N, CA, C and O atoms as a Tripos MOL2 file, in Angstrom:
@<TRIPOS>MOLECULE
protein
  280   279    70     0     0
PROTEIN
NO_CHARGES

@<TRIPOS>ATOM
      1 N          87.7720    5.6380   20.8720 N.3       1 MET1
      2 CA         87.5110    7.1500   21.0870 C.3       1 MET1
      3 C          87.5180    7.7010   19.8860 C.2       1 MET1
      4 O          88.3730    7.4920   19.0250 O.2       1 MET1
      5 N          86.4110    8.5410   19.7720 N.am      2 LYS2
      6 CA         86.0120    9.4800   18.4300 C.3       2 LYS2
      7 C          86.3400   10.9210   18.8690 C.2       2 LYS2
      8 O          86.1100   11.3360   20.0050 O.2       2 LYS2
      9 N          86.8660   11.6120   17.9360 N.am      3 THR3
     10 CA         86.7490   13.1170   17.9440 C.3       3 THR3
     11 C          85.6640   13.9890   17.4080 C.2       3 THR3
     12 O          85.5690   14.2160   16.2020 O.2       3 THR3
     13 N          84.8780   14.4590   18.2620 N.am      4 ILE4
     14 CA         83.7530   15.1560   17.8080 C.3       4 ILE4
     15 C          83.8960   16.8960   17.7870 C.2       4 ILE4
     16 O          84.2340   17.5300   18.7870 O.2       4 ILE4
     17 N          83.5800   17.5170   16.4860 N.am      5 LYS5
     18 CA         83.7930   18.7910   16.5800 C.3       5 LYS5
     19 C          82.2970   19.4170   17.0090 C.2       5 LYS5
     20 O          81.2040   18.8910   16.8030 O.2       5 LYS5
     21 N          82.5590   20.6370   17.6360 N.am      6 TYR6
     22 CA         81.4070   21.4460   18.0580 C.3       6 TYR6
     23 C          81.4830   22.9610   18.0390 C.2       6 TYR6
     24 O          82.5820   23.5060   17.9340 O.2       6 TYR6
     25 N          80.3840   23.6520   18.1340 N.am      7 ILE7
     26 CA         80.6360   25.1280   18.2060 C.3       7 ILE7
     27 C          79.8510   25.5260   19.4490 C.2       7 ILE7
     28 O          78.9090   24.8770   19.9040 O.2       7 ILE7
     29 N          80.3180   26.6180   19.9320 N.am      8 VAL8
     30 CA         79.4740   27.1160   21.1170 C.3       8 VAL8
     31 C          79.0930   28.7200   20.6460 C.2       8 VAL8
     32 O          79.8360   29.3430   19.8890 O.2       8 VAL8
     33 N          77.9150   29.2590   21.1640 N.am      9 TYR9
     34 CA         77.6490   30.5270   20.9170 C.3       9 TYR9
     35 C          76.5590   30.9220   21.7690 C.2       9 TYR9
     36 O          75.7490   30.0640   22.1200 O.2       9 TYR9
     37 N          76.4330   32.1720   22.1610 N.am     10 LYS10
     38 CA         75.8500   32.7440   23.1710 C.3      10 LYS10
     39 C          74.3080   33.0710   22.5680 C.2      10 LYS10
     40 O          74.2410   33.7620   21.5520 O.2      10 LYS10
     41 N          73.3460   32.6850   23.0560 N.am     11 GLU11
     42 CA         71.9010   32.5920   22.7790 C.3      11 GLU11
     43 C          71.0500   33.2380   23.8850 C.2      11 GLU11
     44 O          70.6060   32.5390   24.7960 O.2      11 GLU11
     45 N          70.7900   34.6830   23.8170 N.am     12 GLY12
     46 CA         70.3700   35.2760   25.2260 C.3      12 GLY12
     47 C          71.1500   35.1860   26.3500 C.2      12 GLY12
     48 O          72.3230   35.5590   26.3220 O.2      12 GLY12
     49 N          70.6060   34.7090   27.3980 N.am     13 LYS13
     50 CA         71.6000   34.6820   28.6160 C.3      13 LYS13
     51 C          72.1170   32.9290   28.8470 C.2      13 LYS13
     52 O          72.4760   32.4670   29.9300 O.2      13 LYS13
     53 N          72.0600   32.3760   27.9160 N.am     14 TYR14
     54 CA         72.7380   30.6950   27.6270 C.3      14 TYR14
     55 C          73.6870   30.7020   26.4810 C.2      14 TYR14
     56 O          73.5950   31.3670   25.4500 O.2      14 TYR14
     57 N          74.8190   29.6680   26.9010 N.am     15 PHE15
     58 CA         75.6980   29.4730   25.9150 C.3      15 PHE15
     59 C          75.0800   28.0250   25.2120 C.2      15 PHE15
     60 O          74.6670   27.0840   25.8900 O.2      15 PHE15
     61 N          75.1020   28.0480   23.9070 N.am     16 VAL16
     62 CA         74.3570   26.7720   23.1990 C.3      16 VAL16
     63 C          75.7290   26.0160   22.7190 C.2      16 VAL16
     64 O          76.6190   26.7210   22.2440 O.2      16 VAL16
     65 N          75.9210   24.6420   22.8260 N.am     17 SER17
     66 CA         76.7620   24.1200   22.3340 C.3      17 SER17
     67 C          76.1600   23.0120   21.4700 C.2      17 SER17
     68 O          75.3580   22.1840   21.9000 O.2      17 SER17
     69 N          76.7290   23.0800   19.9010 N.am     18 GLN18
     70 CA         76.1230   22.2630   18.9450 C.3      18 GLN18
     71 C          77.0300   21.5600   18.2570 C.2      18 GLN18
     72 O          77.9270   22.1570   17.6600 O.2      18 GLN18
     73 N          76.9300   20.1240   18.2340 N.am     19 CYS19
     74 CA         77.8410   19.3150   17.6380 C.3      19 CYS19
     75 C          77.6740   19.4490   16.0430 C.2      19 CYS19
     76 O          76.6010   19.7190   15.5030 O.2      19 CYS19
     77 N          78.7530   19.2480   15.4390 N.am     20 LEU20
     78 CA         78.6270   19.3160   13.9800 C.3      20 LEU20
     79 C          78.7770   18.1170   13.1900 C.2      20 LEU20
     80 O          78.7710   18.2010   11.9620 O.2      20 LEU20
     81 N          78.9310   16.8490   13.8610 N.am     21 ASN21
     82 CA         79.0760   15.4710   13.2780 C.3      21 ASN21
     83 C          77.7160   15.0340   13.2680 C.2      21 ASN21
     84 O          77.3350   14.4630   12.2470 O.2      21 ASN21
     85 N          76.7100   15.2320   14.4460 N.am     22 VAL22
     86 CA         75.5740   14.7280   14.4320 C.3      22 VAL22
     87 C          74.7040   15.7480   15.1010 C.2      22 VAL22
     88 O          75.1060   16.6390   15.8490 O.2      22 VAL22
     89 N          73.2730   15.4770   14.6910 N.am     23 GLU23
     90 CA         72.3090   16.5930   15.2190 C.3      23 GLU23
     91 C          72.1430   16.4090   16.7710 C.2      23 GLU23
     92 O          71.2470   15.6660   17.1700 O.2      23 GLU23
     93 N          72.7940   16.9180   17.4770 N.am     24 VAL24
     94 CA         72.7680   16.8630   19.0840 C.3      24 VAL24
     95 C          73.4140   18.3410   19.3570 C.2      24 VAL24
     96 O          74.2630   18.8950   18.6590 O.2      24 VAL24
     97 N          72.7740   18.8610   20.5970 N.am     25 ALA25
     98 CA         73.2290   20.1150   21.0250 C.3      25 ALA25
     99 C          72.5650   20.1680   22.4070 C.2      25 ALA25
    100 O          71.6990   19.3950   22.8170 O.2      25 ALA25
    101 N          73.1710   21.3220   23.1320 N.am     26 SER26
    102 CA         72.8240   21.5240   24.5060 C.3      26 SER26
    103 C          73.1530   22.9960   24.8970 C.2      26 SER26
    104 O          73.4340   23.9040   24.1150 O.2      26 SER26
    105 N          73.0610   23.0620   26.3280 N.am     27 PHE27
    106 CA         73.2340   24.5290   26.5470 C.3      27 PHE27
    107 C          73.7570   24.6340   28.0990 C.2      27 PHE27
    108 O          73.6530   23.6150   28.7820 O.2      27 PHE27
    109 N          74.2430   25.6640   28.6120 N.am     28 GLY28
    110 CA         74.1650   25.9530   29.9430 C.3      28 GLY28
    111 C          74.3620   27.4650   30.1620 C.2      28 GLY28
    112 O          74.1570   28.2790   29.2610 O.2      28 GLY28
    113 N          74.7860   27.8170   31.4530 N.am     29 LYS29
    114 CA         75.0330   29.0930   31.8080 C.3      29 LYS29
    115 C          76.3670   29.4620   31.5310 C.2      29 LYS29
    116 O          76.6580   30.6560   31.4730 O.2      29 LYS29
    117 N          77.0880   28.7100   31.3800 N.am     30 THR30
    118 CA         78.6150   29.1030   31.1590 C.3      30 THR30
    119 C          79.0900   28.0840   29.9610 C.2      30 THR30
    120 O          78.4680   27.0450   29.7400 O.2      30 THR30
    121 N          80.2110   28.4600   29.2320 N.am     31 VAL31
    122 CA         80.6740   27.5830   28.1910 C.3      31 VAL31
    123 C          81.2250   26.1880   28.6840 C.2      31 VAL31
    124 O          81.1470   25.1590   28.0120 O.2      31 VAL31
    125 N          81.7500   26.2720   29.8500 N.am     32 GLU32
    126 CA         81.9350   25.1160   30.4610 C.3      32 GLU32
    127 C          80.9400   24.0890   30.6920 C.2      32 GLU32
    128 O          81.1670   22.8990   30.4710 O.2      32 GLU32
    129 N          79.7630   24.5640   31.1660 N.am     33 GLU33
    130 CA         78.5900   23.7270   31.5370 C.3      33 GLU33
    131 C          78.1180   23.3470   30.1970 C.2      33 GLU33
    132 O          77.9730   22.1710   29.8650 O.2      33 GLU33
    133 N          77.8580   24.4460   29.3570 N.am     34 ALA34
    134 CA         77.3900   24.0580   28.0740 C.3      34 ALA34
    135 C          78.1560   22.6850   27.2460 C.2      34 ALA34
    136 O          77.5270   21.7810   26.6940 O.2      34 ALA34
    137 N          79.3660   22.7750   27.3070 N.am     35 THR35
    138 CA         80.2180   21.6970   26.7290 C.3      35 THR35
    139 C          79.9860   20.5430   27.4580 C.2      35 THR35
    140 O          79.7280   19.5150   26.8320 O.2      35 THR35
    141 N          80.0310   20.5260   28.6570 N.am     36 THR36
    142 CA         79.9900   19.4620   29.6330 C.3      36 THR36
    143 C          78.3830   18.7660   29.4650 C.2      36 THR36
    144 O          78.1600   17.5590   29.5520 O.2      36 THR36
    145 N          77.4320   19.7370   29.2280 N.am     37 ASN37
    146 CA         76.0760   19.1490   28.9160 C.3      37 ASN37
    147 C          76.0860   18.5670   27.4520 C.2      37 ASN37
    148 O          75.2900   17.6610   27.2020 O.2      37 ASN37
    149 N          76.8320   18.9730   26.5840 N.am     38 LEU38
    150 CA         76.7390   18.3940   25.3500 C.3      38 LEU38
    151 C          77.6180   17.0170   25.2800 C.2      38 LEU38
    152 O          77.2760   16.1410   24.4860 O.2      38 LEU38
    153 N          78.7000   16.8490   26.0860 N.am     39 LYS39
    154 CA         79.1760   15.6060   26.2690 C.3      39 LYS39
    155 C          78.2690   14.4930   26.6650 C.2      39 LYS39
    156 O          78.1010   13.4010   26.1220 O.2      39 LYS39
    157 N          77.7160   15.0100   27.7360 N.am     40 GLU40
    158 CA         76.4690   13.9950   28.2650 C.3      40 GLU40
    159 C          75.5010   13.7110   27.3060 C.2      40 GLU40
    160 O          75.0110   12.5830   27.3450 O.2      40 GLU40
    161 N          75.1340   14.4630   26.4850 N.am     41 ALA41
    162 CA         73.9820   14.3540   25.4900 C.3      41 ALA41
    163 C          74.5560   13.3790   24.3990 C.2      41 ALA41
    164 O          73.8980   12.4890   23.8610 O.2      41 ALA41
    165 N          75.8310   13.6600   24.1550 N.am     42 LEU42
    166 CA         76.4930   12.7960   22.8320 C.3      42 LEU42
    167 C          76.5520   11.2570   23.6330 C.2      42 LEU42
    168 O          76.2760   10.1990   23.0680 O.2      42 LEU42
    169 N          76.8590   11.3490   24.6800 N.am     43 ASP43
    170 CA         77.2150    9.9210   25.4780 C.3      43 ASP43
    171 C          75.9010    9.2730   25.4870 C.2      43 ASP43
    172 O          75.9060    8.0440   25.4180 O.2      43 ASP43
    173 N          74.7820    9.8780   25.5600 N.am     44 LEU44
    174 CA         73.5420    9.1200   25.6540 C.3      44 LEU44
    175 C          72.8620    8.8170   24.1090 C.2      44 LEU44
    176 O          72.1760    7.8430   23.8000 O.2      44 LEU44
    177 N          73.2390    9.8680   23.3130 N.am     45 TYR45
    178 CA         73.0280    9.6730   21.7670 C.3      45 TYR45
    179 C          73.5770    8.4090   21.2190 C.2      45 TYR45
    180 O          72.9190    7.6020   20.5630 O.2      45 TYR45
    181 N          74.8940    8.2860   21.5500 N.am     46 PHE46
    182 CA         75.5500    7.0370   20.8670 C.3      46 PHE46
    183 C          75.3030    5.7790   21.6650 C.2      46 PHE46
    184 O          75.4010    4.6960   21.0860 O.2      46 PHE46
    185 N          74.9840    5.8330   22.9710 N.am     47 GLU47
    186 CA         74.6540    4.8240   23.7780 C.3      47 GLU47
    187 C          73.2480    4.1120   23.2850 C.2      47 GLU47
    188 O          73.1290    2.8870   23.2620 O.2      47 GLU47
    189 N          72.3740    4.8660   22.9610 N.am     48 ASP48
    190 CA         71.0100    4.6540   22.3850 C.3      48 ASP48
    191 C          70.8220    3.7820   21.2910 C.2      48 ASP48
    192 O          70.0360    2.8410   21.3940 O.2      48 ASP48
    193 N          71.4280    3.9820   20.3030 N.am     49 ILE49
    194 CA         71.4330    3.2150   19.1800 C.3      49 ILE49
    195 C          72.7940    2.5460   18.6400 C.2      49 ILE49
    196 O          73.3650    3.2820   17.8350 O.2      49 ILE49
    197 N          73.3830    1.4550   18.8630 N.am     50 PRO50
    198 CA         74.4690    1.2620   18.2900 C.3      50 PRO50
    199 C          74.9420    1.5640   17.0020 C.2      50 PRO50
    200 O          76.1410    1.7940   16.8480 O.2      50 PRO50
    201 N          74.0730    1.5970   15.9520 N.am     51 SER51
    202 CA         74.0700    1.7810   14.6130 C.3      51 SER51
    203 C          74.6240    3.4250   14.6080 C.2      51 SER51
    204 O          75.3940    3.6480   13.6740 O.2      51 SER51
    205 N          74.4140    4.3140   15.2900 N.am     52 ARG52
    206 CA         74.5760    5.5700   15.3700 C.3      52 ARG52
    207 C          76.3730    5.7860   15.5750 C.2      52 ARG52
    208 O          76.8780    6.9010   15.7090 O.2      52 ARG52
    209 N          77.0250    4.7280   15.5670 N.am     53 LYS53
    210 CA         78.4630    4.7570   15.8380 C.3      53 LYS53
    211 C          79.1930    5.3210   14.7020 C.2      53 LYS53
    212 O          80.3320    5.7850   14.7350 O.2      53 LYS53
    213 N          78.3410    5.2230   13.6020 N.am     54 ASN54
    214 CA         78.8570    5.6310   12.2150 C.3      54 ASN54
    215 C          78.3010    7.0710   11.9860 C.2      54 ASN54
    216 O          77.1010    7.2770   11.8050 O.2      54 ASN54
    217 N          79.2960    8.1070   12.0040 N.am     55 TYR55
    218 CA         78.7700    9.4110   12.0110 C.3      55 TYR55
    219 C          79.7620   10.2010   10.9200 C.2      55 TYR55
    220 O          80.8170    9.6910   10.5440 O.2      55 TYR55
    221 N          79.3340   11.3970   10.4970 N.am     56 LEU56
    222 CA         80.1480   12.2580    9.8580 C.3      56 LEU56
    223 C          81.3440   12.7070   10.2050 C.2      56 LEU56
    224 O          81.3560   13.5230   11.1260 O.2      56 LEU56
    225 N          82.4580   12.3720    9.6770 N.am     57 LYS57
    226 CA         83.7190   12.7680   10.1460 C.3      57 LYS57
    227 C          84.1670   14.2030    9.3730 C.2      57 LYS57
    228 O          84.3380   14.4090    8.1720 O.2      57 LYS57
    229 N          84.2730   14.9710   10.3470 N.am     58 ILE58
    230 CA         84.9270   16.2520    9.8070 C.3      58 ILE58
    231 C          86.4330   16.3760   10.1660 C.2      58 ILE58
    232 O          86.9120   16.1760   11.2830 O.2      58 ILE58
    233 N          87.0280   16.6980    9.1670 N.am     59 ASN59
    234 CA         88.5810   16.8110    9.3970 C.3      59 ASN59
    235 C          88.9290   18.4320    9.4990 C.2      59 ASN59
    236 O          89.8610   18.7930   10.2170 O.2      59 ASN59
    237 N          88.3130   19.1850    8.9130 N.am     60 GLU60
    238 CA         88.3700   20.7290    8.9710 C.3      60 GLU60
    239 C          86.9950   21.4400    9.3310 C.2      60 GLU60
    240 O          85.9050   21.0010    8.9630 O.2      60 GLU60
    241 N          87.1320   22.3480    9.9350 N.am     61 SER61
    242 CA         85.9010   22.9640   10.1900 C.3      61 SER61
    243 C          86.0060   24.5710    9.7590 C.2      61 SER61
    244 O          87.0640   25.2000    9.7600 O.2      61 SER61
    245 N          84.8970   25.0330    9.4440 N.am     62 LEU62
    246 CA         84.8710   26.5770    8.9130 C.3      62 LEU62
    247 C          83.7630   27.1540    9.5120 C.2      62 LEU62
    248 O          82.6480   26.7340    9.2050 O.2      62 LEU62
    249 N          83.9190   28.2530   10.5000 N.am     63 MET63
    250 CA         82.7650   28.6590   10.9240 C.3      63 MET63
    251 C          82.2180   30.0790   10.4390 C.2      63 MET63
    252 O          83.0070   31.0040   10.6340 O.2      63 MET63
    253 N          81.1410   30.3710    9.9100 N.am     64 GLY64
    254 CA         80.8320   31.7330    9.4510 C.3      64 GLY64
    255 C          79.8890   32.4360    9.8480 C.2      64 GLY64
    256 O          79.4670   32.1230   10.9610 O.2      64 GLY64
    257 N          79.3150   33.4160    9.2660 N.am     65 GLU65
    258 CA         78.1570   34.2020    9.7970 C.3      65 GLU65
    259 C          77.5490   34.8310    8.4290 C.2      65 GLU65
    260 O          78.2920   35.3820    7.6170 O.2      65 GLU65
    261 N          76.2460   34.7200    8.2400 N.am     66 LEU66
    262 CA         75.4350   35.1510    7.2200 C.3      66 LEU66
    263 C          74.4070   36.2900    7.5660 C.2      66 LEU66
    264 O          73.8080   36.1500    8.6330 O.2      66 LEU66
    265 N          74.1650   37.2370    6.9150 N.am     67 THR67
    266 CA         73.0320   37.9670    7.1380 C.3      67 THR67
    267 C          72.0250   37.8710    5.8510 C.2      67 THR67
    268 O          72.4590   38.0920    4.7210 O.2      67 THR67
    269 N          70.7860   37.5630    6.0640 N.am     68 ILE68
    270 CA         69.7570   37.3370    4.9910 C.3      68 ILE68
    271 C          68.5810   38.2290    5.2730 C.2      68 ILE68
    272 O          68.2360   38.5660    6.4060 O.2      68 ILE68
    273 N          67.9540   38.6080    4.0800 N.am     69 ARG69
    274 CA         66.9590   39.2470    4.2440 C.3      69 ARG69
    275 C          65.5030   38.6280    4.0750 C.2      69 ARG69
    276 O          65.2420   37.9580    3.0760 O.2      69 ARG69
    277 N          64.6180   38.8480    5.0060 N.am     70 PHE70
    278 CA         63.2840   37.8840    4.7000 C.3      70 PHE70
    279 C          62.0750   38.6770    5.0720 C.2      70 PHE70
    280 O          60.9520   38.1900    4.9400 O.2      70 PHE70
@<TRIPOS>BOND
     1     1     2 1
     2     2     3 1
     3     3     4 2
     4     3     5 am
     5     5     6 1
     6     6     7 1
     7     7     8 2
     8     7     9 am
     9     9    10 1
    10    10    11 1
    11    11    12 2
    12    11    13 am
    13    13    14 1
    14    14    15 1
    15    15    16 2
    16    15    17 am
    17    17    18 1
    18    18    19 1
    19    19    20 2
    20    19    21 am
    21    21    22 1
    22    22    23 1
    23    23    24 2
    24    23    25 am
    25    25    26 1
    26    26    27 1
    27    27    28 2
    28    27    29 am
    29    29    30 1
    30    30    31 1
    31    31    32 2
    32    31    33 am
    33    33    34 1
    34    34    35 1
    35    35    36 2
    36    35    37 am
    37    37    38 1
    38    38    39 1
    39    39    40 2
    40    39    41 am
    41    41    42 1
    42    42    43 1
    43    43    44 2
    44    43    45 am
    45    45    46 1
    46    46    47 1
    47    47    48 2
    48    47    49 am
    49    49    50 1
    50    50    51 1
    51    51    52 2
    52    51    53 am
    53    53    54 1
    54    54    55 1
    55    55    56 2
    56    55    57 am
    57    57    58 1
    58    58    59 1
    59    59    60 2
    60    59    61 am
    61    61    62 1
    62    62    63 1
    63    63    64 2
    64    63    65 am
    65    65    66 1
    66    66    67 1
    67    67    68 2
    68    67    69 am
    69    69    70 1
    70    70    71 1
    71    71    72 2
    72    71    73 am
    73    73    74 1
    74    74    75 1
    75    75    76 2
    76    75    77 am
    77    77    78 1
    78    78    79 1
    79    79    80 2
    80    79    81 am
    81    81    82 1
    82    82    83 1
    83    83    84 2
    84    83    85 am
    85    85    86 1
    86    86    87 1
    87    87    88 2
    88    87    89 am
    89    89    90 1
    90    90    91 1
    91    91    92 2
    92    91    93 am
    93    93    94 1
    94    94    95 1
    95    95    96 2
    96    95    97 am
    97    97    98 1
    98    98    99 1
    99    99   100 2
   100    99   101 am
   101   101   102 1
   102   102   103 1
   103   103   104 2
   104   103   105 am
   105   105   106 1
   106   106   107 1
   107   107   108 2
   108   107   109 am
   109   109   110 1
   110   110   111 1
   111   111   112 2
   112   111   113 am
   113   113   114 1
   114   114   115 1
   115   115   116 2
   116   115   117 am
   117   117   118 1
   118   118   119 1
   119   119   120 2
   120   119   121 am
   121   121   122 1
   122   122   123 1
   123   123   124 2
   124   123   125 am
   125   125   126 1
   126   126   127 1
   127   127   128 2
   128   127   129 am
   129   129   130 1
   130   130   131 1
   131   131   132 2
   132   131   133 am
   133   133   134 1
   134   134   135 1
   135   135   136 2
   136   135   137 am
   137   137   138 1
   138   138   139 1
   139   139   140 2
   140   139   141 am
   141   141   142 1
   142   142   143 1
   143   143   144 2
   144   143   145 am
   145   145   146 1
   146   146   147 1
   147   147   148 2
   148   147   149 am
   149   149   150 1
   150   150   151 1
   151   151   152 2
   152   151   153 am
   153   153   154 1
   154   154   155 1
   155   155   156 2
   156   155   157 am
   157   157   158 1
   158   158   159 1
   159   159   160 2
   160   159   161 am
   161   161   162 1
   162   162   163 1
   163   163   164 2
   164   163   165 am
   165   165   166 1
   166   166   167 1
   167   167   168 2
   168   167   169 am
   169   169   170 1
   170   170   171 1
   171   171   172 2
   172   171   173 am
   173   173   174 1
   174   174   175 1
   175   175   176 2
   176   175   177 am
   177   177   178 1
   178   178   179 1
   179   179   180 2
   180   179   181 am
   181   181   182 1
   182   182   183 1
   183   183   184 2
   184   183   185 am
   185   185   186 1
   186   186   187 1
   187   187   188 2
   188   187   189 am
   189   189   190 1
   190   190   191 1
   191   191   192 2
   192   191   193 am
   193   193   194 1
   194   194   195 1
   195   195   196 2
   196   195   197 am
   197   197   198 1
   198   198   199 1
   199   199   200 2
   200   199   201 am
   201   201   202 1
   202   202   203 1
   203   203   204 2
   204   203   205 am
   205   205   206 1
   206   206   207 1
   207   207   208 2
   208   207   209 am
   209   209   210 1
   210   210   211 1
   211   211   212 2
   212   211   213 am
   213   213   214 1
   214   214   215 1
   215   215   216 2
   216   215   217 am
   217   217   218 1
   218   218   219 1
   219   219   220 2
   220   219   221 am
   221   221   222 1
   222   222   223 1
   223   223   224 2
   224   223   225 am
   225   225   226 1
   226   226   227 1
   227   227   228 2
   228   227   229 am
   229   229   230 1
   230   230   231 1
   231   231   232 2
   232   231   233 am
   233   233   234 1
   234   234   235 1
   235   235   236 2
   236   235   237 am
   237   237   238 1
   238   238   239 1
   239   239   240 2
   240   239   241 am
   241   241   242 1
   242   242   243 1
   243   243   244 2
   244   243   245 am
   245   245   246 1
   246   246   247 1
   247   247   248 2
   248   247   249 am
   249   249   250 1
   250   250   251 1
   251   251   252 2
   252   251   253 am
   253   253   254 1
   254   254   255 1
   255   255   256 2
   256   255   257 am
   257   257   258 1
   258   258   259 1
   259   259   260 2
   260   259   261 am
   261   261   262 1
   262   262   263 1
   263   263   264 2
   264   263   265 am
   265   265   266 1
   266   266   267 1
   267   267   268 2
   268   267   269 am
   269   269   270 1
   270   270   271 1
   271   271   272 2
   272   271   273 am
   273   273   274 1
   274   274   275 1
   275   275   276 2
   276   275   277 am
   277   277   278 1
   278   278   279 1
   279   279   280 2
@<TRIPOS>SUBSTRUCTURE
     1 MET1         2 RESIDUE 1 A MET
     2 LYS2         6 RESIDUE 1 A LYS
     3 THR3        10 RESIDUE 1 A THR
     4 ILE4        14 RESIDUE 1 A ILE
     5 LYS5        18 RESIDUE 1 A LYS
     6 TYR6        22 RESIDUE 1 A TYR
     7 ILE7        26 RESIDUE 1 A ILE
     8 VAL8        30 RESIDUE 1 A VAL
     9 TYR9        34 RESIDUE 1 A TYR
    10 LYS10       38 RESIDUE 1 A LYS
    11 GLU11       42 RESIDUE 1 A GLU
    12 GLY12       46 RESIDUE 1 A GLY
    13 LYS13       50 RESIDUE 1 A LYS
    14 TYR14       54 RESIDUE 1 A TYR
    15 PHE15       58 RESIDUE 1 A PHE
    16 VAL16       62 RESIDUE 1 A VAL
    17 SER17       66 RESIDUE 1 A SER
    18 GLN18       70 RESIDUE 1 A GLN
    19 CYS19       74 RESIDUE 1 A CYS
    20 LEU20       78 RESIDUE 1 A LEU
    21 ASN21       82 RESIDUE 1 A ASN
    22 VAL22       86 RESIDUE 1 A VAL
    23 GLU23       90 RESIDUE 1 A GLU
    24 VAL24       94 RESIDUE 1 A VAL
    25 ALA25       98 RESIDUE 1 A ALA
    26 SER26      102 RESIDUE 1 A SER
    27 PHE27      106 RESIDUE 1 A PHE
    28 GLY28      110 RESIDUE 1 A GLY
    29 LYS29      114 RESIDUE 1 A LYS
    30 THR30      118 RESIDUE 1 A THR
    31 VAL31      122 RESIDUE 1 A VAL
    32 GLU32      126 RESIDUE 1 A GLU
    33 GLU33      130 RESIDUE 1 A GLU
    34 ALA34      134 RESIDUE 1 A ALA
    35 THR35      138 RESIDUE 1 A THR
    36 THR36      142 RESIDUE 1 A THR
    37 ASN37      146 RESIDUE 1 A ASN
    38 LEU38      150 RESIDUE 1 A LEU
    39 LYS39      154 RESIDUE 1 A LYS
    40 GLU40      158 RESIDUE 1 A GLU
    41 ALA41      162 RESIDUE 1 A ALA
    42 LEU42      166 RESIDUE 1 A LEU
    43 ASP43      170 RESIDUE 1 A ASP
    44 LEU44      174 RESIDUE 1 A LEU
    45 TYR45      178 RESIDUE 1 A TYR
    46 PHE46      182 RESIDUE 1 A PHE
    47 GLU47      186 RESIDUE 1 A GLU
    48 ASP48      190 RESIDUE 1 A ASP
    49 ILE49      194 RESIDUE 1 A ILE
    50 PRO50      198 RESIDUE 1 A PRO
    51 SER51      202 RESIDUE 1 A SER
    52 ARG52      206 RESIDUE 1 A ARG
    53 LYS53      210 RESIDUE 1 A LYS
    54 ASN54      214 RESIDUE 1 A ASN
    55 TYR55      218 RESIDUE 1 A TYR
    56 LEU56      222 RESIDUE 1 A LEU
    57 LYS57      226 RESIDUE 1 A LYS
    58 ILE58      230 RESIDUE 1 A ILE
    59 ASN59      234 RESIDUE 1 A ASN
    60 GLU60      238 RESIDUE 1 A GLU
    61 SER61      242 RESIDUE 1 A SER
    62 LEU62      246 RESIDUE 1 A LEU
    63 MET63      250 RESIDUE 1 A MET
    64 GLY64      254 RESIDUE 1 A GLY
    65 GLU65      258 RESIDUE 1 A GLU
    66 LEU66      262 RESIDUE 1 A LEU
    67 THR67      266 RESIDUE 1 A THR
    68 ILE68      270 RESIDUE 1 A ILE
    69 ARG69      274 RESIDUE 1 A ARG
    70 PHE70      278 RESIDUE 1 A PHE
């Protein structure tokens, strides 16, 4: 069993769930649906290629927000 860290944020009318350990994301109409869909996507991701079982382990997380001008 592995512990995976993720964030959830609202984008338009959907909630986006994004994994911080590997580049996998999903979405749903509710936070619960977004996280359930992320778990399913991660199950498929790790099932697809056995070598993906080595992933970036994150012990602590920091979430921030930046404003940039472009």
